[in-house]
PDB file of N, CA, C and O in Angstrom:
ATOM      1  N   MET A   1     -27.798   5.138 -16.619  1.00  0.00           N
ATOM      2  CA  MET A   1     -27.070   5.120 -16.770  1.00  0.00           C
ATOM      3  C   MET A   1     -25.925   3.919 -15.929  1.00  0.00           C
ATOM      4  O   MET A   1     -26.083   3.722 -14.724  1.00  0.00           O
ATOM      5  N   PRO A   2     -25.572   3.688 -16.172  1.00  0.00           N
ATOM      6  CA  PRO A   2     -24.890   2.137 -15.280  1.00  0.00           C
ATOM      7  C   PRO A   2     -24.807   2.340 -13.364  1.00  0.00           C
ATOM      8  O   PRO A   2     -24.853   3.464 -12.865  1.00  0.00           O
ATOM      9  N   ARG A   3     -24.738   1.626 -12.883  1.00  0.00           N
ATOM     10  CA  ARG A   3     -23.979   1.793 -11.500  1.00  0.00           C
ATOM     11  C   ARG A   3     -22.520   1.416 -11.497  1.00  0.00           C
ATOM     12  O   ARG A   3     -21.824   0.471 -11.869  1.00  0.00           O
ATOM     13  N   SER A   4     -22.372   2.614 -10.893  1.00  0.00           N
ATOM     14  CA  SER A   4     -20.606   2.187 -10.380  1.00  0.00           C
ATOM     15  C   SER A   4     -19.849   0.735  -9.893  1.00  0.00           C
ATOM     16  O   SER A   4     -20.828   0.061  -9.570  1.00  0.00           O
ATOM     17  N   GLN A   5     -18.764  -0.034  -9.685  1.00  0.00           N
ATOM     18  CA  GLN A   5     -17.971  -0.818  -9.276  1.00  0.00           C
ATOM     19  C   GLN A   5     -18.042  -0.848  -7.724  1.00  0.00           C
ATOM     20  O   GLN A   5     -17.674  -0.057  -6.856  1.00  0.00           O
ATOM     21  N   ARG A   6     -18.654  -2.061  -7.703  1.00  0.00           N
ATOM     22  CA  ARG A   6     -18.864  -1.703  -5.826  1.00  0.00           C
ATOM     23  C   ARG A   6     -17.598  -2.958  -5.069  1.00  0.00           C
ATOM     24  O   ARG A   6     -17.559  -4.176  -5.242  1.00  0.00           O
ATOM     25  N   TYR A   7     -17.052  -2.430  -4.564  1.00  0.00           N
ATOM     26  CA  TYR A   7     -15.809  -3.472  -4.066  1.00  0.00           C
ATOM     27  C   TYR A   7     -16.326  -4.147  -2.099  1.00  0.00           C
ATOM     28  O   TYR A   7     -17.539  -4.353  -2.109  1.00  0.00           O
ATOM     29  N   LYS A   8     -15.870  -4.386  -1.034  1.00  0.00           N
ATOM     30  CA  LYS A   8     -16.398  -4.929  -0.680  1.00  0.00           C
ATOM     31  C   LYS A   8     -14.846  -5.519   0.306  1.00  0.00           C
ATOM     32  O   LYS A   8     -14.215  -6.549   0.069  1.00  0.00           O
ATOM     33  N   CYS A   9     -14.513  -4.365   1.552  1.00  0.00           N
ATOM     34  CA  CYS A   9     -13.000  -4.556   1.933  1.00  0.00           C
ATOM     35  C   CYS A   9     -13.118  -6.195   2.762  1.00  0.00           C
ATOM     36  O   CYS A   9     -13.974  -6.802   3.405  1.00  0.00           O
ATOM     37  N   ILE A  10     -11.972  -6.390   2.381  1.00  0.00           N
ATOM     38  CA  ILE A  10     -10.896  -7.925   2.744  1.00  0.00           C
ATOM     39  C   ILE A  10     -10.932  -7.570   4.009  1.00  0.00           C
ATOM     40  O   ILE A  10     -10.991  -8.765   4.301  1.00  0.00           O
ATOM     41  N   ILE A  11     -10.966  -6.713   5.710  1.00  0.00           N
ATOM     42  CA  ILE A  11     -10.480  -7.172   6.558  1.00  0.00           C
ATOM     43  C   ILE A  11     -12.229  -6.333   7.627  1.00  0.00           C
ATOM     44  O   ILE A  11     -12.322  -6.554   8.834  1.00  0.00           O
ATOM     45  N   CYS A  12     -13.047  -5.698   7.077  1.00  0.00           N
ATOM     46  CA  CYS A  12     -14.287  -4.982   7.524  1.00  0.00           C
ATOM     47  C   CYS A  12     -15.419  -5.277   7.975  1.00  0.00           C
ATOM     48  O   CYS A  12     -16.127  -5.254   8.982  1.00  0.00           O
ATOM     49  N   GLY A  13     -15.339  -5.747   6.226  1.00  0.00           N
ATOM     50  CA  GLY A  13     -16.532  -5.787   4.741  1.00  0.00           C
ATOM     51  C   GLY A  13     -17.350  -4.910   4.819  1.00  0.00           C
ATOM     52  O   GLY A  13     -18.556  -5.105   4.964  1.00  0.00           O
ATOM     53  N   ARG A  14     -16.943  -4.105   4.756  1.00  0.00           N
ATOM     54  CA  ARG A  14     -17.644  -2.618   4.625  1.00  0.00           C
ATOM     55  C   ARG A  14     -18.075  -2.815   2.865  1.00  0.00           C
ATOM     56  O   ARG A  14     -17.684  -3.894   2.421  1.00  0.00           O
ATOM     57  N   VAL A  15     -18.624  -2.153   2.108  1.00  0.00           N
ATOM     58  CA  VAL A  15     -19.050  -2.333   0.318  1.00  0.00           C
ATOM     59  C   VAL A  15     -18.670  -0.393   0.512  1.00  0.00           C
ATOM     60  O   VAL A  15     -18.869   0.435   1.401  1.00  0.00           O
ATOM     61  N   PHE A  16     -18.121  -0.372  -0.703  1.00  0.00           N
ATOM     62  CA  PHE A  16     -17.918   0.797  -0.796  1.00  0.00           C
ATOM     63  C   PHE A  16     -17.739   0.977  -2.868  1.00  0.00           C
ATOM     64  O   PHE A  16     -17.601   0.249  -3.851  1.00  0.00           O
ATOM     65  N   PRO A  17     -17.863   2.399  -2.534  1.00  0.00           N
ATOM     66  CA  PRO A  17     -17.980   2.430  -4.367  1.00  0.00           C
ATOM     67  C   PRO A  17     -16.847   2.550  -4.638  1.00  0.00           C
ATOM     68  O   PRO A  17     -15.975   2.687  -3.780  1.00  0.00           O
ATOM     69  N   GLU A  18     -16.436   2.497  -7.020  1.00  0.00           N
ATOM     70  CA  GLU A  18     -14.823   2.804  -7.249  1.00  0.00           C
ATOM     71  C   GLU A  18     -14.747   4.160  -7.191  1.00  0.00           C
ATOM     72  O   GLU A  18     -15.723   4.875  -6.964  1.00  0.00           O
ATOM     73  N   GLY A  19     -13.573   4.580  -7.394  1.00  0.00           N
ATOM     74  CA  GLY A  19     -12.877   5.658  -6.957  1.00  0.00           C
ATOM     75  C   GLY A  19     -12.970   5.989  -5.129  1.00  0.00           C
ATOM     76  O   GLY A  19     -12.888   7.159  -4.754  1.00  0.00           O
ATOM     77  N   GLN A  20     -13.097   5.162  -4.381  1.00  0.00           N
ATOM     78  CA  GLN A  20     -12.918   5.101  -3.107  1.00  0.00           C
ATOM     79  C   GLN A  20     -12.133   4.226  -2.566  1.00  0.00           C
ATOM     80  O   GLN A  20     -11.674   3.216  -3.100  1.00  0.00           O
ATOM     81  N   GLY A  21     -11.943   4.677  -1.302  1.00  0.00           N
ATOM     82  CA  GLY A  21     -10.962   2.868  -0.977  1.00  0.00           C
ATOM     83  C   GLY A  21      -9.567   2.884  -1.648  1.00  0.00           C
ATOM     84  O   GLY A  21      -8.917   3.804  -2.145  1.00  0.00           O
ATOM     85  N   ILE A  22      -9.251   1.174  -1.455  1.00  0.00           N
ATOM     86  CA  ILE A  22      -7.270   1.308  -1.819  1.00  0.00           C
ATOM     87  C   ILE A  22      -8.318  -0.133  -2.668  1.00  0.00           C
ATOM     88  O   ILE A  22      -9.141  -0.829  -2.073  1.00  0.00           O
ATOM     89  N   VAL A  23      -7.940  -0.245  -4.180  1.00  0.00           N
ATOM     90  CA  VAL A  23      -7.446  -1.306  -4.910  1.00  0.00           C
ATOM     91  C   VAL A  23      -6.577  -1.836  -5.222  1.00  0.00           C
ATOM     92  O   VAL A  23      -5.920  -1.328  -6.131  1.00  0.00           O
ATOM     93  N   ILE A  24      -6.249  -2.774  -4.792  1.00  0.00           N
ATOM     94  CA  ILE A  24      -4.584  -3.120  -5.294  1.00  0.00           C
ATOM     95  C   ILE A  24      -5.120  -4.711  -6.032  1.00  0.00           C
ATOM     96  O   ILE A  24      -5.888  -5.606  -5.677  1.00  0.00           O
ATOM     97  N   LYS A  25      -4.148  -4.432  -7.352  1.00  0.00           N
ATOM     98  CA  LYS A  25      -4.471  -6.031  -7.964  1.00  0.00           C
ATOM     99  C   LYS A  25      -2.590  -6.350  -7.763  1.00  0.00           C
ATOM    100  O   LYS A  25      -1.476  -5.833  -7.853  1.00  0.00           O
ATOM    101  N   TYR A  26      -3.236  -7.435  -7.478  1.00  0.00           N
ATOM    102  CA  TYR A  26      -1.219  -8.515  -6.993  1.00  0.00           C
ATOM    103  C   TYR A  26      -1.470  -9.450  -7.578  1.00  0.00           C
ATOM    104  O   TYR A  26      -2.095 -10.240  -6.871  1.00  0.00           O
ATOM    105  N   GLY A  27      -1.221  -9.959  -9.015  1.00  0.00           N
ATOM    106  CA  GLY A  27      -1.021 -11.416  -9.289  1.00  0.00           C
ATOM    107  C   GLY A  27      -3.020 -11.424 -10.228  1.00  0.00           C
ATOM    108  O   GLY A  27      -3.657 -10.708 -11.000  1.00  0.00           O
ATOM    109  N   LYS A  28      -3.211 -12.739  -9.455  1.00  0.00           N
ATOM    110  CA  LYS A  28      -5.151 -12.690  -9.849  1.00  0.00           C
ATOM    111  C   LYS A  28      -5.655 -12.533  -8.678  1.00  0.00           C
ATOM    112  O   LYS A  28      -6.868 -12.745  -8.674  1.00  0.00           O
ATOM    113  N   THR A  29      -4.924 -12.055  -7.009  1.00  0.00           N
ATOM    114  CA  THR A  29      -6.078 -11.473  -6.386  1.00  0.00           C
ATOM    115  C   THR A  29      -5.406 -10.029  -6.197  1.00  0.00           C
ATOM    116  O   THR A  29      -4.273  -9.568  -6.335  1.00  0.00           O
ATOM    117  N   LEU A  30      -7.223  -9.325  -5.642  1.00  0.00           N
ATOM    118  CA  LEU A  30      -8.115  -8.286  -5.944  1.00  0.00           C
ATOM    119  C   LEU A  30      -7.849  -8.260  -4.511  1.00  0.00           C
ATOM    120  O   LEU A  30      -8.488  -9.126  -3.913  1.00  0.00           O
ATOM    121  N   LEU A  31      -7.241  -7.669  -3.911  1.00  0.00           N
ATOM    122  CA  LEU A  31      -6.912  -6.307  -2.317  1.00  0.00           C
ATOM    123  C   LEU A  31      -7.444  -5.425  -2.618  1.00  0.00           C
ATOM    124  O   LEU A  31      -7.113  -4.570  -3.439  1.00  0.00           O
ATOM    125  N   THR A  32      -8.940  -5.557  -1.588  1.00  0.00           N
ATOM    126  CA  THR A  32      -9.949  -3.929  -1.623  1.00  0.00           C
ATOM    127  C   THR A  32      -9.906  -3.785   0.071  1.00  0.00           C
ATOM    128  O   THR A  32     -10.186  -4.744   0.791  1.00  0.00           O
ATOM    129  N   PHE A  33      -9.689  -3.045   0.370  1.00  0.00           N
ATOM    130  CA  PHE A  33      -9.697  -2.022   1.899  1.00  0.00           C
ATOM    131  C   PHE A  33     -10.564  -0.004   1.796  1.00  0.00           C
ATOM    132  O   PHE A  33     -10.211   1.125   1.453  1.00  0.00           O
ATOM    133  N   HIS A  34     -11.003  -0.254   1.995  1.00  0.00           N
ATOM    134  CA  HIS A  34     -12.365   0.802   2.283  1.00  0.00           C
ATOM    135  C   HIS A  34     -12.093   2.569   2.799  1.00  0.00           C
ATOM    136  O   HIS A  34     -12.642   3.670   2.756  1.00  0.00           O
ATOM    137  N   SER A  35     -10.180   1.526   3.546  1.00  0.00           N
ATOM    138  CA  SER A  35      -9.986   2.678   3.924  1.00  0.00           C
ATOM    139  C   SER A  35      -8.046   2.825   4.290  1.00  0.00           C
ATOM    140  O   SER A  35      -7.433   1.773   4.112  1.00  0.00           O
ATOM    141  N   ASN A  36      -7.574   3.516   4.555  1.00  0.00           N
ATOM    142  CA  ASN A  36      -6.094   3.538   4.570  1.00  0.00           C
ATOM    143  C   ASN A  36      -5.717   2.284   5.891  1.00  0.00           C
ATOM    144  O   ASN A  36      -4.923   1.354   5.746  1.00  0.00           O
ATOM    145  N   ARG A  37      -6.681   2.637   7.392  1.00  0.00           N
ATOM    146  CA  ARG A  37      -6.024   1.972   9.155  1.00  0.00           C
ATOM    147  C   ARG A  37      -6.731   0.599   8.118  1.00  0.00           C
ATOM    148  O   ARG A  37      -6.446  -0.493   8.609  1.00  0.00           O
ATOM    149  N   CYS A  38      -7.578   0.497   6.805  1.00  0.00           N
ATOM    150  CA  CYS A  38      -7.822  -1.283   7.172  1.00  0.00           C
ATOM    151  C   CYS A  38      -6.455  -1.645   6.195  1.00  0.00           C
ATOM    152  O   CYS A  38      -5.574  -2.359   6.674  1.00  0.00           O
ATOM    153  N   ALA A  39      -6.333  -1.122   4.828  1.00  0.00           N
ATOM    154  CA  ALA A  39      -4.863  -1.101   4.016  1.00  0.00           C
ATOM    155  C   ALA A  39      -3.372  -1.297   5.037  1.00  0.00           C
ATOM    156  O   ALA A  39      -2.392  -1.679   4.396  1.00  0.00           O
ATOM    157  N   SER A  40      -3.223  -1.139   6.060  1.00  0.00           N
ATOM    158  CA  SER A  40      -2.767  -0.302   7.296  1.00  0.00           C
ATOM    159  C   SER A  40      -3.028  -2.451   7.952  1.00  0.00           C
ATOM    160  O   SER A  40      -2.520  -3.510   7.583  1.00  0.00           O
ATOM    161  N   LYS A  41      -3.935  -2.117   8.883  1.00  0.00           N
ATOM    162  CA  LYS A  41      -4.314  -3.435   9.238  1.00  0.00           C
ATOM    163  C   LYS A  41      -3.874  -5.546   8.690  1.00  0.00           C
ATOM    164  O   LYS A  41      -3.864  -6.698   9.122  1.00  0.00           O
ATOM    165  N   PHE A  42      -3.482  -4.303   6.941  1.00  0.00           N
ATOM    166  CA  PHE A  42      -3.703  -6.372   6.392  1.00  0.00           C
ATOM    167  C   PHE A  42      -2.045  -6.054   6.116  1.00  0.00           C
ATOM    168  O   PHE A  42      -1.311  -6.935   6.563  1.00  0.00           O
ATOM    169  N   LEU A  43      -1.690  -5.463   5.766  1.00  0.00           N
ATOM    170  CA  LEU A  43      -0.039  -4.870   6.058  1.00  0.00           C
ATOM    171  C   LEU A  43       0.683  -5.920   7.487  1.00  0.00           C
ATOM    172  O   LEU A  43       1.632  -6.684   7.657  1.00  0.00           O
ATOM    173  N   ARG A  44      -0.070  -5.549   8.004  1.00  0.00           N
ATOM    174  CA  ARG A  44       0.440  -5.856   9.590  1.00  0.00           C
ATOM    175  C   ARG A  44       0.782  -7.272   9.280  1.00  0.00           C
ATOM    176  O   ARG A  44       1.724  -7.824   8.712  1.00  0.00           O
ATOM    177  N   LEU A  45      -0.251  -7.638   9.817  1.00  0.00           N
ATOM    178  CA  LEU A  45      -0.867  -9.244   9.242  1.00  0.00           C
ATOM    179  C   LEU A  45       0.268  -9.881   8.500  1.00  0.00           C
ATOM    180  O   LEU A  45       1.000 -10.729   9.012  1.00  0.00           O
ATOM    181  N   VAL A  46       0.419  -9.311   6.920  1.00  0.00           N
ATOM    182  CA  VAL A  46       1.180 -10.326   6.754  1.00  0.00           C
ATOM    183  C   VAL A  46       2.743  -9.702   7.288  1.00  0.00           C
ATOM    184  O   VAL A  46       3.663 -10.377   7.750  1.00  0.00           O
ATOM    185  N   LEU A  47       2.724  -8.455   7.103  1.00  0.00           N
ATOM    186  CA  LEU A  47       4.497  -8.444   7.944  1.00  0.00           C
ATOM    187  C   LEU A  47       4.680  -9.732   9.290  1.00  0.00           C
ATOM    188  O   LEU A  47       5.783 -10.266   9.175  1.00  0.00           O
ATOM    189  N   GLU A  48       3.996 -10.215  10.288  1.00  0.00           N
ATOM    190  CA  GLU A  48       3.615 -10.562  11.173  1.00  0.00           C
ATOM    191  C   GLU A  48       3.530 -12.244  10.759  1.00  0.00           C
ATOM    192  O   GLU A  48       3.571 -13.042  11.696  1.00  0.00           O
ATOM    193  N   ARG A  49       3.455 -12.578   9.860  1.00  0.00           N
ATOM    194  CA  ARG A  49       2.930 -13.713   9.229  1.00  0.00           C
ATOM    195  C   ARG A  49       3.688 -14.421   8.357  1.00  0.00           C
ATOM    196  O   ARG A  49       3.519 -15.608   8.078  1.00  0.00           O
ATOM    197  N   VAL A  50       4.432 -13.778   7.971  1.00  0.00           N
ATOM    198  CA  VAL A  50       5.718 -14.323   6.458  1.00  0.00           C
ATOM    199  C   VAL A  50       6.873 -14.094   7.052  1.00  0.00           C
ATOM    200  O   VAL A  50       7.220 -13.108   7.703  1.00  0.00           O
ATOM    201  N   PRO A  51       7.613 -15.333   6.718  1.00  0.00           N
ATOM    202  CA  PRO A  51       9.080 -14.940   7.497  1.00  0.00           C
ATOM    203  C   PRO A  51       9.753 -14.077   6.991  1.00  0.00           C
ATOM    204  O   PRO A  51       9.867 -13.649   5.842  1.00  0.00           O
ATOM    205  N   PRO A  52      10.314 -13.784   8.183  1.00  0.00           N
ATOM    206  CA  PRO A  52      11.420 -11.920   7.971  1.00  0.00           C
ATOM    207  C   PRO A  52      12.568 -12.825   6.607  1.00  0.00           C
ATOM    208  O   PRO A  52      12.803 -12.117   5.628  1.00  0.00           O
ATOM    209  N   GLU A  53      13.117 -14.068   6.594  1.00  0.00           N
ATOM    210  CA  GLU A  53      14.144 -14.131   5.924  1.00  0.00           C
ATOM    211  C   GLU A  53      13.502 -14.507   4.096  1.00  0.00           C
ATOM    212  O   GLU A  53      14.187 -14.692   3.091  1.00  0.00           O
ATOM    213  N   GLU A  54      11.699 -14.510   4.264  1.00  0.00           N
ATOM    214  CA  GLU A  54      11.425 -14.464   2.550  1.00  0.00           C
ATOM    215  C   GLU A  54      10.847 -13.070   2.323  1.00  0.00           C
ATOM    216  O   GLU A  54      10.343 -12.962   1.204  1.00  0.00           O
ATOM    217  N   LEU A  55      10.752 -11.440   3.450  1.00  0.00           N
ATOM    218  CA  LEU A  55      10.545  -9.818   2.892  1.00  0.00           C
ATOM    219  C   LEU A  55      12.059  -9.377   3.154  1.00  0.00           C
ATOM    220  O   LEU A  55      12.716  -8.769   2.310  1.00  0.00           O
ATOM    221  N   GLU A  56      12.423  -9.653   4.093  1.00  0.00           N
ATOM    222  CA  GLU A  56      13.621  -8.885   4.476  1.00  0.00           C
ATOM    223  C   GLU A  56      14.642  -8.020   2.983  1.00  0.00           C
ATOM    224  O   GLU A  56      15.020  -6.890   2.671  1.00  0.00           O
ATOM    225  N   LYS A  57      14.710  -9.483   2.433  1.00  0.00           N
ATOM    226  CA  LYS A  57      16.037  -8.127   0.985  1.00  0.00           C
ATOM    227  C   LYS A  57      14.483  -7.545   0.223  1.00  0.00           C
ATOM    228  O   LYS A  57      14.882  -6.556  -0.392  1.00  0.00           O
ATOM    229  N   TYR A  58      13.231  -7.633   0.004  1.00  0.00           N
ATOM    230  CA  TYR A  58      12.481  -6.375  -0.559  1.00  0.00           C
ATOM    231  C   TYR A  58      12.441  -5.742   0.007  1.00  0.00           C
ATOM    232  O   TYR A  58      12.952  -4.674  -0.331  1.00  0.00           O
ATOM    233  N   ILE A  59      11.705  -5.865   1.565  1.00  0.00           N
ATOM    234  CA  ILE A  59      11.887  -4.200   2.415  1.00  0.00           C
ATOM    235  C   ILE A  59      12.550  -3.473   2.673  1.00  0.00           C
ATOM    236  O   ILE A  59      12.337  -2.364   3.163  1.00  0.00           O
ATOM    237  N   LYS A  60      14.085  -4.278   2.207  1.00  0.00           N
ATOM    238  CA  LYS A  60      14.981  -3.464   2.781  1.00  0.00           C
ATOM    239  C   LYS A  60      15.571  -2.770   1.487  1.00  0.00           C
ATOM    240  O   LYS A  60      16.055  -1.679   1.788  1.00  0.00           O
ATOM    241  N   ARG A  61      15.690  -3.088   0.024  1.00  0.00           N
ATOM    242  CA  ARG A  61      15.254  -2.964  -1.184  1.00  0.00           C
ATOM    243  C   ARG A  61      15.065  -1.174  -0.548  1.00  0.00           C
ATOM    244  O   ARG A  61      15.766  -0.177  -0.375  1.00  0.00           O
ATOM    245  N   ILE A  62      13.431  -1.682  -0.349  1.00  0.00           N
ATOM    246  CA  ILE A  62      12.483  -0.682  -0.786  1.00  0.00           C
ATOM    247  C   ILE A  62      12.571   0.985   0.126  1.00  0.00           C
ATOM    248  O   ILE A  62      12.301   2.133  -0.226  1.00  0.00           O
ATOM    249  N   VAL A  63      13.029   0.448   1.273  1.00  0.00           N
ATOM    250  CA  VAL A  63      13.302   1.332   2.460  1.00  0.00           C
ATOM    251  C   VAL A  63      14.547   1.714   1.377  1.00  0.00           C
ATOM    252  O   VAL A  63      14.094   2.672   0.751  1.00  0.00           O
ATOM    253  N   ASP A  64      15.643   1.474   0.959  1.00  0.00           N
ATOM    254  CA  ASP A  64      16.777   2.077   0.899  1.00  0.00           C
ATOM    255  C   ASP A  64      16.728   2.663  -0.312  1.00  0.00           C
ATOM    256  O   ASP A  64      17.844   3.120  -0.558  1.00  0.00           O
ATOM    257  N   GLU A  65      15.601   2.965  -1.604  1.00  0.00           N
ATOM    258  CA  GLU A  65      15.113   3.539  -2.792  1.00  0.00           C
ATOM    259  C   GLU A  65      14.621   3.942  -2.178  1.00  0.00           C
ATOM    260  O   GLU A  65      15.458   4.817  -2.400  1.00  0.00           O
ATOM    261  N   GLN A  66      13.798   4.434  -1.249  1.00  0.00           N
ATOM    262  CA  GLN A  66      12.437   5.349   0.281  1.00  0.00           C
ATOM    263  C   GLN A  66      13.436   6.389  -0.284  1.00  0.00           C
ATOM    264  O   GLN A  66      13.340   7.073  -1.303  1.00  0.00           O
ATOM    265  N   GLU A  67      14.773   6.310   0.974  1.00  0.00           N
ATOM    266  CA  GLU A  67      15.404   7.110   1.298  1.00  0.00           C
ATOM    267  C   GLU A  67      16.888   7.402   0.456  1.00  0.00           C
ATOM    268  O   GLU A  67      17.968   7.738   0.941  1.00  0.00           O
ATOM    269  N   GLU A  68      16.597   7.195  -0.716  1.00  0.00           N
ATOM    270  CA  GLU A  68      17.454   8.058  -1.857  1.00  0.00           C
ATOM    271  C   GLU A  68      16.776   9.122  -2.391  1.00  0.00           C
ATOM    272  O   GLU A  68      17.271  10.225  -2.621  1.00  0.00           O
ATOM    273  N   LYS A  69      15.698   8.807  -2.578  1.00  0.00           N
ATOM    274  CA  LYS A  69      14.659   9.931  -2.822  1.00  0.00           C
ATOM    275  C   LYS A  69      14.688  10.931  -2.038  1.00  0.00           C
ATOM    276  O   LYS A  69      14.941  12.122  -2.219  1.00  0.00           O
ATOM    277  N   ILE A  70      14.302  10.119  -0.837  1.00  0.00           N
ATOM    278  CA  ILE A  70      14.529  11.906   0.579  1.00  0.00           C
ATOM    279  C   ILE A  70      15.929  12.496   0.121  1.00  0.00           C
ATOM    280  O   ILE A  70      15.974  13.700  -0.129  1.00  0.00           O
ATOM    281  N   ARG A  71      16.714  11.966   0.035  1.00  0.00           N
ATOM    282  CA  ARG A  71      18.222  12.327   0.114  1.00  0.00           C
ATOM    283  C   ARG A  71      17.858  13.487  -1.151  1.00  0.00           C
ATOM    284  O   ARG A  71      17.863  14.628  -0.689  1.00  0.00           O
ATOM    285  N   SER A  72      17.554  13.436  -2.601  1.00  0.00           N
ATOM    286  CA  SER A  72      17.791  13.795  -3.517  1.00  0.00           C
ATOM    287  C   SER A  72      16.801  14.912  -3.018  1.00  0.00           C
ATOM    288  O   SER A  72      17.290  15.695  -2.203  1.00  0.00           O
ATOM    289  N   LEU A  73      15.628  15.090  -3.337  1.00  0.00           N
ATOM    290  CA  LEU A  73      14.328  15.209  -2.434  1.00  0.00           C
ATOM    291  C   LEU A  73      15.133  16.382  -2.206  1.00  0.00           C
ATOM    292  O   LEU A  73      15.109  17.219  -3.108  1.00  0.00           O
ATOM    293  N   GLU A  74      16.140  16.724  -0.764  1.00  0.00           N
ATOM    294  CA  GLU A  74      16.846  17.250   0.258  1.00  0.00           C
ATOM    295  C   GLU A  74      17.329  17.938  -0.558  1.00  0.00           C
ATOM    296  O   GLU A  74      16.809  19.052  -0.626  1.00  0.00           O
ATOM    297  N   GLU A  75      18.688  17.613  -1.698  1.00  0.00           N
ATOM    298  CA  GLU A  75      19.606  18.160  -1.827  1.00  0.00           C
ATOM    299  C   GLU A  75      19.200  19.559  -3.061  1.00  0.00           C
ATOM    300  O   GLU A  75      19.817  20.623  -3.086  1.00  0.00           O
ATOM    301  N   ILE A  76      17.868  19.144  -4.129  1.00  0.00           N
ATOM    302  CA  ILE A  76      16.932  19.935  -4.752  1.00  0.00           C
ATOM    303  C   ILE A  76      16.839  21.094  -4.007  1.00  0.00           C
ATOM    304  O   ILE A  76      17.289  22.179  -4.376  1.00  0.00           O
ATOM    305  N   LYS A  77      15.961  20.781  -2.415  1.00  0.00           N
ATOM    306  CA  LYS A  77      15.633  21.678  -1.624  1.00  0.00           C
ATOM    307  C   LYS A  77      17.367  23.008  -1.465  1.00  0.00           C
ATOM    308  O   LYS A  77      17.610  24.194  -1.690  1.00  0.00           O
ATOM    309  N   LYS A  78      17.944  22.045  -1.065  1.00  0.00           N
ATOM    310  CA  LYS A  78      19.221  23.398  -1.009  1.00  0.00           C
ATOM    311  C   LYS A  78      19.759  24.151  -1.863  1.00  0.00           C
ATOM    312  O   LYS A  78      20.448  25.132  -1.583  1.00  0.00           O
ATOM    313  N   LYS A  79      19.487  23.751  -2.999  1.00  0.00           N
ATOM    314  CA  LYS A  79      20.242  24.185  -3.867  1.00  0.00           C
ATOM    315  C   LYS A  79      19.581  25.254  -4.722  1.00  0.00           C
ATOM    316  O   LYS A  79      19.995  25.794  -5.748  1.00  0.00           O
ATOM    317  N   LYS A  80      17.836  25.521  -3.680  1.00  0.00           N
ATOM    318  CA  LYS A  80      17.494  26.482  -4.075  1.00  0.00           C
ATOM    319  C   LYS A  80      16.990  27.755  -3.415  1.00  0.00           C
ATOM    320  O   LYS A  80      16.137  28.637  -3.511  1.00  0.00           O
ATOM    321  N   ILE A  81      18.222  27.248  -2.547  1.00  0.00           N
ATOM    322  CA  ILE A  81      17.985  28.275  -1.498  1.00  0.00           C
ATOM    323  C   ILE A  81      19.313  29.177  -1.018  1.00  0.00           C
ATOM    324  O   ILE A  81      19.191  30.045  -0.154  1.00  0.00           O
TER     325      ILE A  81
END
Protein backbone atom coordinates (compact mmCIF):
# COMPACT_ATOMS: atom_id res chain seq x y z
CA MET A 1 0.00 0.00 0.00
CA PRO A 2 1.53 3.36 -1.00
CA ARG A 3 2.35 5.84 1.71
CA SER A 4 0.00 8.84 1.83
CA GLN A 5 1.16 12.26 0.69
CA ARG A 6 2.91 14.25 3.41
CA TYR A 7 3.10 18.03 3.65
CA LYS A 8 5.29 20.45 5.59
CA CYS A 9 3.68 23.42 7.34
CA ILE A 10 5.03 26.68 5.89
CA ILE A 11 4.74 28.42 9.28
CA CYS A 12 6.10 25.97 11.87
CA GLY A 13 7.74 23.28 9.71
CA ARG A 14 5.72 20.38 11.17
CA VAL A 15 5.14 17.49 8.75
CA PHE A 16 1.59 16.17 8.50
CA PRO A 17 -0.22 13.56 6.37
CA GLU A 18 -2.76 14.18 3.63
CA GLY A 19 -6.23 14.52 5.12
CA GLN A 20 -5.02 16.54 8.08
CA GLY A 21 -4.15 20.21 8.28
CA ILE A 22 -5.09 22.80 5.67
CA VAL A 23 -3.80 22.57 2.09
CA ILE A 24 -4.64 25.36 -0.36
CA LYS A 25 -3.48 25.59 -3.95
CA TYR A 26 -3.41 29.28 -4.92
CA GLY A 27 -2.31 29.70 -8.51
CA LYS A 28 0.98 27.85 -8.77
CA THR A 29 1.66 28.12 -5.02
CA LEU A 30 0.81 25.39 -2.53
CA LEU A 31 0.01 26.73 0.94
CA THR A 32 0.26 24.05 3.62
CA PHE A 33 -0.61 24.55 7.29
CA HIS A 34 -0.65 21.82 9.93
CA SER A 35 -3.33 23.64 11.97
CA ASN A 36 -5.83 26.48 11.83
CA ARG A 37 -3.54 28.41 14.18
CA CYS A 38 -0.74 28.38 11.60
CA ALA A 39 -3.21 29.33 8.84
CA SER A 40 -4.41 32.26 10.98
CA LYS A 41 -0.84 33.38 11.57
CA PHE A 42 -0.20 33.31 7.80
CA LEU A 43 -3.37 35.34 7.11
CA ARG A 44 -2.29 37.90 9.72
CA LEU A 45 1.10 38.22 8.02
CA VAL A 46 -0.52 38.70 4.60
CA LEU A 47 -2.83 41.40 5.95
CA GLU A 48 0.09 43.19 7.64
CA ARG A 49 2.28 43.18 4.53
CA VAL A 50 -0.11 43.75 1.62
CA PRO A 51 -1.10 47.42 1.26
CA PRO A 52 -4.76 47.95 2.30
CA GLU A 53 -5.65 49.65 -0.97
CA GLU A 54 -4.88 46.39 -2.79
CA LEU A 55 -7.05 44.12 -0.63
CA GLU A 56 -9.69 46.35 0.88
CA LYS A 57 -12.28 46.09 -1.91
CA TYR A 58 -12.03 42.28 -1.97
CA ILE A 59 -12.28 42.01 1.81
CA LYS A 60 -15.30 44.34 1.85
CA ARG A 61 -17.00 42.28 -0.86
CA ILE A 62 -16.41 39.01 1.03
CA VAL A 63 -17.64 40.51 4.32
CA ASP A 64 -20.79 41.77 2.58
CA GLU A 65 -21.42 38.33 1.03
CA GLN A 66 -21.02 36.59 4.39
CA GLU A 67 -23.28 39.09 6.16
CA GLU A 68 -25.94 38.49 3.48
CA LYS A 69 -25.69 34.71 4.04
CA ILE A 70 -26.16 35.24 7.78
CA ARG A 71 -29.21 37.46 7.19
CA SER A 72 -30.70 34.85 4.86
CA LEU A 73 -30.20 32.09 7.43
CA GLU A 74 -31.74 34.26 10.16
CA GLU A 75 -34.78 34.88 7.95
CA ILE A 76 -35.22 31.15 7.36
CA LYS A 77 -35.01 30.50 11.12
CA LYS A 78 -37.58 33.23 11.83
CA LYS A 79 -40.05 31.73 9.35
CA LYS A 80 -39.88 28.31 11.05
CA ILE A 81 -40.89 29.68 14.46
